[in-house]
PALUMNU-135998 format. One record per atom (N, C-alpha, C): y, z, x. Coordinates in steps of 0.2 Angstrom, whole numbers, padded with zeros to 4 digits, always signed. Layout:
N
YZX...
***
This chain:
430
+0807+0349-0473+0807+0355-0476+0813+0355-0481+0819+0354-0478+0825+0355-0483+0825+0350-0489+0822+0344-0488+0821+0340-0493+0817+0341-0498+0811+0344-0495+0806+0346-0500+0809+0352-0505+0813+0356-0501+0816+0363-0505+0821+0360-0510+0825+0355-0509+0829+0352-0513+0826+0349-0519+0821+0345-0518+0818+0342-0522+0813+0347-0528+0811+0352-0525+0808+0357-0528+0812+0360-0533+0819+0362-0531+0823+0366-0535+0826+0360-0541+0826+0354-0539+0828+0349-0544+0823+0348-0549+0817+0349-0547+0811+0349-0552+0812+0354-0557+0812+0360-0554+0813+0366-0559+0819+0366-0563+0824+0364-0560+0830+0363-0564+0829+0359-0571+0826+0352-0569+0825+0348-0574+0820+0351-0580+0815+0355-0577+0810+0357-0582+0814+0363-0587+0818+0367-0584+0822+0371-0589+0827+0368-0592+0830+0362-0590+0834+0358-0595+0830+0354-0601+0823+0353-0599+0819+0349-0604+0818+0355-0609+0816+0361-0607+0815+0366-0612+0820+0368-0617+0826+0367-0614+0832+0369-0618+0834+0363-0622+0833+0357-0620+0834+0352-0625+0829+0351-0631+0823+0354-0629+0817+0354-0635+0820+0359-0640+0822+0365-0637+0825+0371-0641+0831+0367-0645+0835+0363-0643+0842+0361-0646+0839+0356-0653+0833+0353-0650+0830+0347-0655+0827+0351-0662+0824+0356-0659+0821+0360-0665+0826+0364-0670+0832+0366-0666+0837+0370-0669+0840+0365-0675+0840+0360-0672+0844+0354-0678+0839+0352-0683+0833+0352-0682+0829+0351-0686+0828+0357-0692+0828+0363-0689+0828+0369-0693+0835+0369-0697+0840+0366-0696+0846+0366-0700+0845+0361-0706+0840+0357-0706+0839+0351-0711+0841+0345-0709+0844+0344-0703+0846+0338-0701+0840+0333-0699+0841+0327-0701+0835+0321-0700+0837+0318-0693+0835+0321-0688+0835+0319-0681+0829+0314-0679+0831+0309-0677+0826+0304-0675+0823+0306-0668+0817+0307-0667+0815+0309-0660+0816+0304-0655+0816+0298-0656+0816+0293-0651+0824+0292-0649+0828+0293-0654+0834+0293-0653+0838+0298-0649+0835+0304-0651+0838+0310-0647+0835+0309-0640+0830+0307-0638+0827+0307-0631+0831+0301-0628+0833+0295-0631+0837+0290-0628+0843+0293-0625+0846+0299-0628+0852+0300-0625+0851+0304-0618+0846+0305-0616+0844+0308-0610+0839+0304-0605+0841+0298-0603+0836+0293-0601+0834+0295-0594+0837+0300-0590+0835+0302-0584+0829+0307-0585+0829+0310-0591+0823+0315-0593+0819+0312-0598+0818+0306-0600+0815+0302-0606+0808+0304-0606+0806+0303-0600+0797+0303-0599+0795+0311-0600+0798+0316-0597+0797+0323-0598+0798+0325-0604+0804+0324-0607+0806+0326-0613+0801+0323-0619+0799+0317-0618+0794+0315-0623+0788+0318-0623+0785+0319-0616+0779+0323-0616+0780+0329-0618+0785+0332-0617+0786+0340-0620+0787+0341-0627+0789+0335-0630+0789+0335-0638+0784+0333-0641+0779+0329-0638+0773+0326-0640+0767+0332-0640+0768+0337-0636+0764+0341-0635+0765+0349-0637+0771+0349-0641+0773+0355-0643+0772+0355-0651+0768+0360-0653+0766+0362-0659+0772+0363-0665+0776+0367-0662+0782+0368-0666+0786+0362-0668+0787+0358-0663+0791+0351-0664+0787+0348-0670+0780+0347-0669+0776+0343-0673+0776+0346-0680+0775+0353-0681+0775+0356-0687+0782+0355-0691+0787+0356-0687+0793+0356-0690+0796+0349-0692+0794+0344-0688+0796+0337-0691+0793+0335-0697+0786+0337-0698+0782+0337-0704+0785+0340-0709+0787+0347-0708+0791+0351-0713+0796+0348-0716+0801+0345-0711+0808+0343-0713+0806+0336-0717+0801+0332-0715+0799+0326-0720+0798+0328-0726+0793+0333-0727+0791+0335-0734+0796+0338-0738+0801+0342-0734+0807+0346-0738+0811+0340-0741+0813+0335-0736+0817+0330-0738+0815+0326-0744+0808+0324-0744+0805+0321-0749+0804+0324-0756+0806+0331-0756+0805+0334-0762+0811+0336-0765+0811+0335-0772+0817+0337-0775+0818+0344-0777+0812+0348-0775+0813+0354-0779+0817+0359-0775+0820+0364-0778+0824+0369-0775+0821+0375-0772+0814+0375-0773+0811+0381-0770+0803+0378-0769+0801+0382-0764+0794+0381-0762+0790+0388-0762+0783+0388-0762+0779+0393-0763+0776+0395-0757+0775+0401-0754+0772+0401-0749+0765+0403-0750+0760+0399-0748+0752+0399-0750+0749+0405-0748+0752+0410-0743+0750+0415-0740+0752+0422-0744+0759+0421-0747+0761+0427-0749+0763+0426-0758+0763+0420-0759+0764+0419-0766+0772+0420-0767+0777+0421-0762+0784+0422-0765+0787+0416-0764+0793+0416-0768+0797+0409-0768+0801+0410-0762+0803+0403-0759+0807+0403-0754+0813+0399-0757+0819+0402-0757+0825+0397-0760+0827+0393-0755+0829+0387-0756+0832+0383-0751+0839+0383-0752+0844+0383-0747+0851+0384-0748+0854+0378-0745+0857+0374-0748+0861+0369-0746+0856+0363-0744+0849+0362-0747+0845+0358-0744+0843+0360-0738+0842+0366-0735+0841+0367-0729+0833+0369-0728+0831+0367-0723+0822+0369-0722+0822+0376-0721+0817+0379-0725+0815+0386-0724+0813+0387-0718+0815+0394-0715+0813+0395-0708+0808+0401-0707+0806+0403-0713+0802+0410-0714+0795+0408-0709+0792+0402-0710+0786+0401-0708+0785+0396-0702+0791+0396-0698+0791+0392-0692+0790+0396-0686+0785+0395-0682+0783+0400-0676+0788+0400-0671+0790+0404-0667+0795+0404-0662+0793+0400-0656+0798+0396-0653+0795+0392-0647+0793+0396-0642+0788+0394-0638+0786+0397-0631+0790+0394-0625+0796+0396-0624+0799+0393-0619+0801+0399-0614+0800+0399-0608+0802+0404-0604+0809+0402-0601+0813+0407-0600+0819+0406-0597+0819+0412-0592+0817+0412-0586+0818+0418-0582+0814+0423-0584+0818+0429-0585+0815+0435-0588+0815+0435-0596+0818+0430-0599+0817+0430-0606+0813+0424-0609+0811+0425-0615+0807+0421-0619+0812+0417-0625+0813+0412-0625+0818+0409-0629+0814+0407-0636+0817+0409-0642+0815+0409-0648+0817+0403-0652+0824+0402-0652+0828+0397-0655+0835+0398-0655+0838+0392-0656+0846+0392-0656+0849+0395-0662+0854+0400-0661+0857+0403-0666+0865+0402-0666+0867+0397-0662+0875+0395-0662+0876+0392-0655+0882+0388-0656+0884+0384-0650+0892+0383-0651+0895+0382-0645+0902+0382-0646+0904+0376-0640+0911+0377-0638+0914+0373-0633+0910+0374-0626+0909+0380-0625+0906+0382-0618+0898+0380-0617+0895+0382-0623+0887+0382-0622+0884+0383-0628+0878+0385-0627+0874+0387-0633+0871+0394-0633+0869+0397-0638+0867+0405-0639+0860+0404-0642+0855+0407-0640+0849+0408-0642+0846+0414-0643+0842+0416-0648+0839+0421-0649+0833+0421-0644+0833+0427-0640+0828+0427-0635+0825+0435-0634+0819+0435-0631+0817+0442-0631+0816+0443-0622+0818+0449-0621+0817+0451-0613+0810+0454-0613+0807+0449-0608+0800+0451-0607+0798+0458-0605+0802+0461-0601+0801+0467-0598+0801+0473-0603+0806+0473-0607+0808+0479-0612+0806+0476-0619+0805+0470-0620+0803+0468-0627+0809+0468-0632+0816+0469-0629+0822+0469-0632+0824+0462-0634+0826+0461-0641+0829+0454-0642+0837+0454-0640+0838+0449-0638+0846+0448-0636+0848+0441-0638+0854+0440-0637+0858+0434-0638+0859+0431-0632+0856+0426-0630+0856+0422-0624+0861+0417-0623+0866+0418-0620+0872+0412-0620+0872+0409-0613+0871+0403-0614+0870+0398-0608+0876+0392-0608+0877+0390-0603+0881+0384-0602+0878+0378-0605+0881+0372-0607+0878+0367-0610+0872+0364-0606+0866+0363-0608+0860+0361-0605+0861+0353-0605+0859+0351-0599+0859+0343-0598+0866+0340-0596+0871+0344-0596+0879+0343-0593+0880+0345-0587+0885+0342-0584+0887+0345-0578+0892+0351-0580+0890+0356-0575+0894+0362-0577+0900+0362-0573+0906+0362-0577+0912+0362-0575+0914+0369-0571+0919+0369-0566+0920+0375-0564+0924+0380-0568+0928+0377-0572+0932+0381-0577+0927+0385-0582+0922+0382-0583+0917+0384-0588+0913+0390-0584+0911+0389-0578+0908+0394-0575+0912+0400-0573+0918+0400-0571+0924+0405-0570+0924+0408-0576+0925+0405-0582+0926+0409-0589+0919+0413-0590+0913+0410-0590+0908+0414-0591+0907+0420-0586+0908+0419-0579+0909+0424-0575+0913+0430-0577+0919+0428-0579+0924+0432-0582+0922+0437-0587+0918+0433-0592+0916+0437-0598+0910+0441-0596+0906+0439-0592+0901+0444-0590+0903+0450-0586+0909+0449-0582+0912+0454-0579+0916+0459-0583+0919+0457-0587+0923+0461-0592+0919+0465-0597+0914+0462-0600+0910+0465-0604+0906+0471-0601+0904+0469-0593+0900+0474-0590+0904+0481-0588+0911+0480-0588+0915+0485-0588+0917+0489-0594+0915+0487-0600+0917+0490-0607+0911+0492-0609+0912+0498-0613+0907+0502-0616+0909+0505-0622+0909+0502-0628+0912+0504-0633+0909+0502-0639+0909+0507-0645+0904+0506-0651+0907+0499-0654+0913+0497-0654+0916+0492-0657+0917+0486-0653+0914+0485-0647+0913+0479-0643+0906+0477-0641+0904+0470-0643+0898+0468-0641+0895+0470-0634+0890+0472-0633+0887+0475-0627+0884+0468-0623+0885+0468-0616+0882+0464-0612+0877+0467-0608+0870+0465-0608+0866+0469-0604+0864+0465-0598+0865+0459-0597+0864+0456-0591+0867+0449-0589+0868+0447-0583+0871+0441-0582+0869+0438-0576+0868+0431-0575+0866+0429-0569+0864+0421-0570+0860+0419-0566+0859+0411-0566+0851+0411-0565+0848+0406-0570+0841+0405-0569+0841+0397-0569+0838+0396-0563+0836+0389-0561+0842+0385-0561+0848+0388-0559+0855+0384-0559+0858+0384-0566+0856+0388-0570+0859+0388-0577+0862+0395-0577+0868+0396-0578+0872+0402-0579+0871+0405-0586+0869+0411-0587+0869+0414-0593+0871+0421-0593+0872+0424-0600+0874+0430-0602+0868+0432-0607+0865+0438-0606+0861+0441-0611+0865+0448-0615+0866+0446-0622+0871+0450-0625+0867+0453-0631+0870+0458-0633+0868+0462-0639+0867+0457-0645+0862+0458-0648+0860+0452-0653+0862+0455-0661+0866+0452-0663+0870+0454-0670+0866+0451-0676+0863+0455-0679+0858+0453-0685+0862+0450-0690+0861+0443-0692+0864+0440-0696+0870+0435-0693+0873+0438-0688+0878+0433-0684+0884+0432-0688+0886+0437-0693+0893+0435-0697+0898+0438-0692+0903+0434-0693+0910+0435-0691+0915+0435-0697+0922+0438-0695+0925+0438-0700+0928+0431-0703+0928+0427-0698+0928+0419-0701+0923+0417-0706+0917+0418-0704+0912+0417-0710+0912+0421-0716+0914+0427-0715+0915+0432-0721+0920+0428-0726+0926+0426-0722+0932+0423-0726+0930+0417-0730+0926+0413-0725+0924+0406-0728+0918+0407-0734+0915+0413-0733+0909+0413-0739+0912+0416-0744+0917+0421-0745+0920+0423-0751+0925+0419-0754+0929+0416-0750+0934+0410-0752+0940+0414-0754+0941+0420-0752+0947+0425-0755+0949+0430-0750+0954+0433-0750+0955+0439-0745+0951+0444-0745+0951+0448-0740+0947+0454-0740+0951+0460-0744+0949+0465-0748+0951+0470-0751+0956+0473-0745+0962+0476-0748+0967+0478-0743+0964+0485-0738+0961+0489-0742+0960+0495-0738+0953+0493-0733+0949+0488-0736+0943+0486-0731+0946+0482-0725+0951+0478-0726+0954+0475-0721+0958+0480-0716+0961+0485-0718+0964+0491-0714+0958+0494-0710+0953+0495-0713+0947+0499-0709+0945+0495-0704+0943+0488-0705+0940+0484-0700+0946+0484-0694+0953+0482-0696+0957+0481-0690+0959+0487-0686+0959+0492-0690+0960+0499-0687+0953+0501-0681+0948+0498-0683+0942+0500-0678+0943+0495-0672+0944+0488-0674+0946+0484-0668+0952+0486-0663+0957+0489-0667+0962+0491-0663+0961+0497-0658+0957+0501-0661+0953+0507-0656+0949+0504-0650+0946+0499-0651+0942+0495-0646+0947+0492-0641+0952+0488-0643+0957+0486-0640+0960+0491-0636+0962+0497-0638+0966+0502-0634+0961+0504-0629+0955+0504-0629+0950+0506-0624+0950+0501-0620+0950+0495-0621+0950+0488-0617+0956+0489-0613+0962+0490-0616+0968+0491-0613+0968+0496-0608+0965+0501-0609+0965+0507-0604+0961+0505-0598+0957+0500-0598+0953+0497-0592+0957+0491-0589+0963+0490-0591+0967+0485-0588+0964+0478-0591+0961+0478-0596+0959+0471-0599+0962+0470-0605+0966+0463-0605+0969+0461-0611+0964+0455-0614+0962+0455-0620+0958+0450-0622+0961+0443-0623+0966+0442-0626+0970+0436-0626+0968+0430-0630+0962+0432-0634+0959+0427-0640+0956+0431-0645+0961+0436-0648+0958+0439-0655+0960+0434-0660+0954+0434-0665+0954+0429-0669+0948+0432-0673+0948+0430-0680+0943+0431-0685+0935+0429-0682+0935+0423-0679+0928+0421-0676+0926+0425-0670+0930+0429-0666+0928+0433-0662+0927+0441-0663+0926+0442-0669+0925+0448-0672+0918+0448-0676+0913+0451-0674+0907+0450-0677+0907+0457-0681+0902+0456-0686+0901+0462-0691+0894+0463-0691+0892+0470-0689+0886+0472-0690+0887+0478-0695+0884+0475-0702+0885+0479-0708+0892+0480-0709+0894+0486-0709+0901+0487-0710+0906+0489-0704+0902+0488-0698+0905+0489-0692+0908+0483-0688+0914+0482-0686+0917+0477-0683+0915+0477-0675+0914+0472-0672+0913+0472-0665+0916+0466-0661+0920+0467-0657+0924+0463-0653+0920+0459-0648+0921+0453-0647+0917+0448-0643+0921+0442-0639+0918+0439-0635+0920+0434-0631+0927+0436-0628+0925+0438-0621+0931+0440-0617+0932+0434-0612+0930+0429-0613+0930+0423-0609+0937+0421-0606+0943+0423-0611+0949+0422-0609+0952+0428-0606+0950+0433-0606+0953+0440-0605+0957+0440-0597+0963+0444-0598+0966+0445-0592+0963+0451-0588+0961+0452-0583+0959+0457-0579+0963+0458-0574+0967+0465-0573+0970+0467-0568+0966+0468-0562+0963+0464-0560+0960+0465-0553+0960+0458-0549+0961+0458-0542+0964+0453-0539+0959+0447-0540+0952+0448-0539+0946+0443-0540+0947+0440-0546+0948+0443-0552+0948+0440-0558+0954+0438-0560+0960+0440-0558+0966+0439-0560+0968+0432-0558+0964+0429-0553+0966+0422-0551+0963+0417-0555+0958+0420-0559+0955+0415-0563+0959+0411-0568+0964+0415-0571+0969+0412-0576+0975+0413-0573+0979+0408-0571+0986+0409-0569+0991+0409-0574+0997+0413-0573+1002+0414-0577+1005+0407-0579+1007+0405-0585+1009+0398-0586+1003+0394-0589+0998+0396-0590+0993+0393-0594+0994+0395-0602+0993+0390-0606+0993+0391-0613+0986+0392-0616+0982+0398-0616+0976+0399-0618+0975+0403-0625+0970+0401-0628+0969+0404-0635+0969+0400-0641+0970+0402-0647+0970+0398-0652+0978+0398-0655+0980+0393-0657+0988+0392-0658+0990+0397-0664+0987+0397-0669+0989+0401-0675+0988+0409-0674+0985+0410-0669+0985+0417-0668+0989+0420-0662+0992+0416-0658+0996+0417-0652+1002+0419-0653+1005+0424-0650+1012+0426-0650+1017+0421-0646+1023+0421-0648+1027+0417-0644+1027+0416-0637+1026+0422-0634+1026+0422-0627+1019+0419-0624+1014+0420-0627+1008+0417-0625+1009+0409-0626+1012+0407-0631+1012+0400-0633+1017+0397-0626+1021+0400-0624+1026+0398-0619+1022+0399-0612+1017+0402-0612+1013+0403-0606+1015+0410-0602+1019+0413-0605+1022+0420-0602+1017+0426-0604+1012+0427-0600+1007+0432-0603+1007+0438-0599+1011+0439-0593+1011+0445-0589+1017+0447-0588+1018+0453-0587+1024+0457-0586+1026+0457-0579+1033+0457-0578+1036+0457-0571+1031+0460-0565+1028+0465-0566+1024+0469-0562+1016+0467-0562+1016+0462-0565+1009+0459-0565+1004+0463-0569+1006+0467-0573+1002+0471-0578+1000+0466-0584+0994+0468-0587+0993+0465-0593+0997+0468-0599+0999+0463-0605+1003+0465-0609+0999+0466-0615+0998+0473-0617+0994+0474-0623+0997+0470-0630+1004+0469-0630+1007+0468-0635+1005+0460-0637+1001+0457-0633+0999+0450-0634+0993+0451-0639+0988+0456-0638+0983+0457-0642+0984+0460-0649+0991+0464-0648+0993+0468-0654+0995+0462-0659+0999+0457-0656+1001+0451-0661+0995+0448-0664+0990+0446-0660+0984+0442-0662+0980+0446-0667+0980+0452-0666+0977+0456-0671+0979+0456-0678+0986+0457-0676+0990+0457-0683+0990+0450-0687+0990+0444-0683+0988+0438-0686+0982+0437-0689+0976+0441-0686+0970+0441-0690+0970+0445-0696+0974+0451-0696+0976+0455-0702+0978+0452-0707+0984+0448-0705+0987+0444-0711+0982+0439-0714+0978+0436-0710+0972+0432-0713+0967+0435-0718+0966+0441-0715+0961+0445-0720+0965+0447-0726+0971+0449-0726+0975+0450-0732+0977+0445-0737+0978+0439-0734+0981+0434-0737+0977+0427-0739+0971+0428-0734+0966+0421-0735+0969+0416-0730+0975+0417-0727+0977+0411-0723+0980+0414-0716+0980+0410-0710+0983+0413-0705+0991+0413-0706+0995+0416-0702+1002+0416-0703+1005+0410-0703+1003+0406-0698+1006+0399-0697+1001+0394-0697+1003+0389-0701+0998+0383-0702+1003+0376-0702+1000+0371-0699+1004+0365-0700+1000+0360-0699+1001+0353-0699+0997+0348-0698+0997+0345-0691+1001+0348-0687+1000+0347-0680+1002+0353-0676+0999+0353-0670+1000+0358-0664+1007+0360-0663+1012+0354-0663+1018+0355-0661+1022+0359-0666+1020+0357-0672+1024+0361-0678+1021+0368-0679+1014+0370-0677+1013+0376-0677+1016+0380-0672+1017+0378-0666+1021+0381-0660+1028+0383-0662+1031+0378-0666+1038+0378-0668+1038+0384-0673+1034+0384-0677+1034+0390-0683+1032+0397-0679+1027+0397-0674+1026+0403-0671+1032+0406-0668+1037+0402-0664+1043+0403-0660+1048+0405-0665+1048+0401-0670+1056+0401-0674+1055+0405-0681+1049+0404-0684+1049+0407-0691+1046+0413-0693+1047+0416-0698+1044+0421-0701+1037+0419-0705+1033+0423-0706+1027+0420-0711+1028+0422-0717+1025+0419-0722+1026+0421-0729+1025+0428-0731+1028+0432-0735+1028+0439-0735+1021+0440-0738+1016+0445-0735+1010+0446-0737+1011+0449-0745+1016+0453-0746+1017+0456-0753+1016+0452-0758+1018+0444-0757+1017+0439-0762+1010+0438-0764+1005+0441-0760+0998+0440-0761+0996+0447-0764+1000+0451-0765+0998+0458-0769+0997+0463-0764+0999+0462-0758+0998+0468-0753+1003+0473-0753+1002+0479-0751+1007+0484-0753+1011+0485-0748+1017+0487-0749+1023+0487-0744+1021+0491-0738+1018+0496-0737+1015+0499-0732+1011+0496-0727+1005+0492-0730+1002+0488-0726+1006+0481-0724+1010+0479-0728+1014+0473-0725+1019+0475-0720+1021+0481-0720+1026+0484-0715+1022+0483-0707+1015+0486-0708+1011+0488-0702+1009+0479-0699+1008+0476-0704+1006+0469-0702+1012+0464-0699+1018+0465-0702+1023+0461-0699+1026+0465-0693+1026+0471-0692+1027+0474-0686+1024+0472-0680+1017+0470-0680+1013+0466-0676+1015+0460-0674+1018+0456-0679+1020+0449-0678+1027+0448-0677+1030+0453-0674+1036+0452-0673+1037+0448-0666+1042+0443-0665+1042+0439-0660+1044+0441-0653+1047+0446-0653+1048+0450-0646+1043+0455-0645+1039+0455-0639+1034+0461-0638+1037+0468-0639+1043+0469-0638+1046+0476-0638+1047+0478-0644+1047+0474-0650+1047+0475-0657+1041+0477-0661+1037+0475-0657+1029+0476-0659+1027+0484-0658+1021+0485-0660+1018+0492-0658+1018+0491-0651+1019+0496-0647+1019+0495-0639+1012+0495-0637+1007+0499-0641+1000+0498-0639+0996+0498-0645+0989+0496-0643+0985+0495-0649+0983+0502-0652+0983+0507-0648+0982+0514-0651+0988+0516-0656+0994+0515-0655+0999+0515-0660+0997+0512-0667+0996+0505-0666+0993+0502-0672+0988+0505-0676+0983+0507-0672+0977+0511-0675+0979+0517-0679+0984+0521-0675+0986+0527-0679+0990+0526-0684+0994+0520-0684+0998+0519-0691+0993+0517-0697+0988+0513-0695+0983+0510-0700+0979+0517-0702+0978+0522-0698+0975+0528-0700+0979+0532-0705+0985+0532-0704+0990+0536-0708+0989+0532-0715+0991+0525-0715+0990+0522-0721+0982+0524-0725+0977+0524-0721+0970+0525-0724+0970+0533-0727+0974+0537-0723+0973+0544-0726+0979+0546-0730+0983+0541-0733+0987+0542-0737+0994+0545-0735+0995+0545-0728+1001+0547-0726+1006+0542-0725+1013+0544-0723+1018+0539-0722+1017+0535-0716+1018+0528-0715+1017+0525-0709+1024+0524-0706+1023+0523-0699+1029+0522-0695+1033+0516-0695+1029+0511-0697+1032+0504-0697+1037+0503-0703+1044+0501-0701+1049+0501-0706+1047+0496-0712+1049+0497-0718+1048+0493-0723+1052+0486-0722+1049+0480-0724+1052+0474-0722+1057+0472-0727+1063+0469-0725+1068+0467-0729+1068+0460-0728+1065+0456-0732+1065+0449-0731+1071+0444-0731+1076+0446-0735+1082+0443-0736+1086+0445-0730+1085+0450-0727+1089+0452-0720+1087+0448-0715+1080+0447-0715+1076+0443-0710+1078+0436-0710+1079+0433-0716+1080+0426-0716+1088+0425-0714+1092+0430-0715+1099+0429-0713+1100+0429-0706+1096+0434-0703+1096+0435-0696+1094+0429-0692+1087+0426-0695+1085+0420-0692+1090+0413-0692+1093+0413-0698+1098+0407-0698+1104+0409-0694+1107+0415-0694+1112+0416-0689+1109+0415-0682+1104+0416-0680+1101+0416-0673+1100+0408-0671+1098+0404-0676+1097+0398-0675+1105+0393-0675+1109+0395-0679+1116+0393-0678+1119+0395-0672+1118+0401-0670+1121+0403-0664+1118+0398-0658+1112+0397-0659+1109+0392-0653+1112+0386-0653+1113+0383-0659+1116+0377-0661+1124+0377-0658+1126+0383-0659+1134+0383-0657+1134+0382-0650+1130+0386-0646+1130+0386-0638+1128+0379-0636+1123+0376-0640+1122+0369-0638+1128+0364-0638+1131+0364-0644+1137+0360-0645+1142+0362-0640+1143+0368-0639+1148+0369-0634+1148+0367-0627+1141+0369-0624+1140+0365-0618+1140+0358-0618+1139+0355-0623+1139+0347-0623+1146+0346-0623+1150+0349-0627+1157+0348-0627+1161+0348-0619+1158+0354-0616+1161+0355-0610+1159+0349-0605+1152+0347-0606+1150+0342-0601+1155+0335-0602+1155+0334-0610+1159+0328-0611+1166+0328-0608+1169+0335-0608+1176+0335-0606+1177+0334-0599+1171+0337-0595+1172+0335-0587+1171+0329-0586+1166+0325-0590+1165+0318-0588+1171+0313-0589+1175+0316-0595+1181+0312-0597+1186+0313-0590+1187+0319-0588+1191+0321-0583+1190+0317-0577+1184+0317-0575+1182+0313-0569+1183+0305-0570+1182+0303-0576+1183+0296-0577+1191+0295-0576+1195+0299-0579+1202+0299-0579+1205+0298-0573+1202+0304-0569+1204+0303-0562+1203+0297-0558+1196+0294-0558+1195+0288-0555+1199+0282-0557+1200+0282-0563+1205+0276-0566+1212+0277-0563+1214+0283-0564+1222+0285-0561+1222+0283-0554+1218+0285-0550+1217+0284-0543+1216+0277-0541+1212+0274-0545+1212+0266-0544+1218+0263-0545+1223+0265-0549+1228+0261-0552+1234+0263-0546
***
């Protein structure tokens, strides 16, 4: 009986995996990619028979393959819908999606429509909850791949944290669990799926100063709420801030530090987690907690400041051609003055106070940052001191020379001691 039970579970798991792979195949075709079906199937030899049958009998696959072939063979930049007579403009030679029927793939209590994104951990699908009819973003771990313990812990943490937070500027999680051994999160579906990163890429230029301040102020309020729940995000960056119209929503708490014994163990102190150009010096060094093991809100203040800097200037505060050089800049250097890009002195002062090297020199809380941004938006004086770039350069130079002097002194002492020992040995030997 146990053997039969295991075989039954394995069969169900493979069926779900095949369904998700069909969804991936269709998503790639939808993007305009010329994917050879036989080549795709050959990447999964243990599922080749079932995958081949599923594709051959799926009308959406057949229709889409035909659509891609016709689109690629046509040099026209627009097609006409015979039903409505409206023009469908093709962007970047991609297949139009208006007339493609959703996939009929069941995933537990959800019906998957199509893939809307993918990342290092897994894939995200547009799905509909059968019971309520609500559309959700269904986030799953990679189909067809071995689920690593670290990935599962991260997804578990993300589901737990999101479940504890309820704020208008934080993406909501409705459900979390396992379906046929595939872990998933059912999250609020963001129409359009725009992030600050895609916004910057699309426009190719900085965000208008006041608009940038409004966005960061709203996210700072969300972080203040999160910190009140003893949750530090630790991975604030433009790609983790979604835009719903003009409203920013913070997402992806997969690296969050939670001051709760069960989840605090998921990420130990000493690990360097996050994205380098948005990480503060203490996070680069792996020092992410205070002596009493409480979350440090200044970590998120710095990362939000780095995001603010990129919105204002179009570039992260520190970039280089290697991770080592980025780390060195994060620890030692000041960023280029935002005012050189036309940013006002008040906003520059707020941004740079977020990016101070020492946590105690930054805003002590995200709430303080939000209050200062609101002062700027209301036309009131800000608390952040004006930045004297000449003085900062002098201080940095003195600090570096001081460290060099200490190193040279210690080297001299060591050499003197060694020389004395050698002299004594030689003197005694004679």
